[in-house]
C-alpha positions, 0 to 999 in steps of 0.5 A, spaced: 500 499 499 502 506 497 501 513 502 496 518 499 498 525 499 493 530 498 493 538 500 487 542 502 486 548 497 480 553 499 475 556 494 477 563 492 470 566 494 472 563 501 479 565 501 477 572 500 471 572 505 477 570 510 481 575 508 476 581 508 474 578 515 481 578 518 483 585 515 476 589 518 478 593 524 473 593 530 470 600 527 469 597 520 464 593 521 459 598 524 461 603 518 460 597 513 453 595 515 451 603 515 454 604 508 450 597 505 443 600 509 444 607 507 446 605 500 453 607 499 456 603 495 463 606 494 464 607 501 462 599 502 467 597 496 472 602 499 471 598 507 472 592 503 478 593 499 481 597 504 480 590 509 482 586 503 489 590 502 490 590 510 489 583 511 495 579 514 493 572 513 489 568 507 494 572 502 496 566 498 491 560 495 496 555 499 498 553 506 492 557 510 485 554 510 480 558 512 475 555 517 468 559 519 463 559 524 457 562 527 457 563 534 450 562 536 450 555 533 452 551 538 450 544 539 450 538 544 450 530 543 444 527 544 443 520 548 439 514 546 433 518 549 434 524 544 436 529 550 442 533 550 448 531 554 455 533 554 458 540 554 456 545 548 460 544 542 462 549 536 462 547 529 467 549 524 466 549 517 471 549 511 466 553 506 461 559 507 456 555 503 456 549 508 456 554 514 450 557 511 447 550 509 448 548 516 445 555 519 439 554 515 438 547 517 439 549 524 435 555 525 429 551 521 430 545 527 432 550 533 427 552 538 426 559 538 
């Protein structure tokens, strides 16, 4: 049996999303939200471009794999009776698509 070597390569959309998220400063989030709601497209684009340019990570298409999570989406194991047991766990995703699909599934089945 020969060993198998492989490399994880992130989707370019997810890589750019991670670059933008890591480049945002604390005040940028509120400014970006305001620019989107106003709508002020040039300001929003400027904030996003600035964040992408100032990011320290996710600048190469290799050796860095972004992980995405939603802090409100905690899960717990269930016993045979279907009751939650153990400590809450935070699922991590390797793509924003699987994260949003999981979030949509979570919100349809989670109690309010």
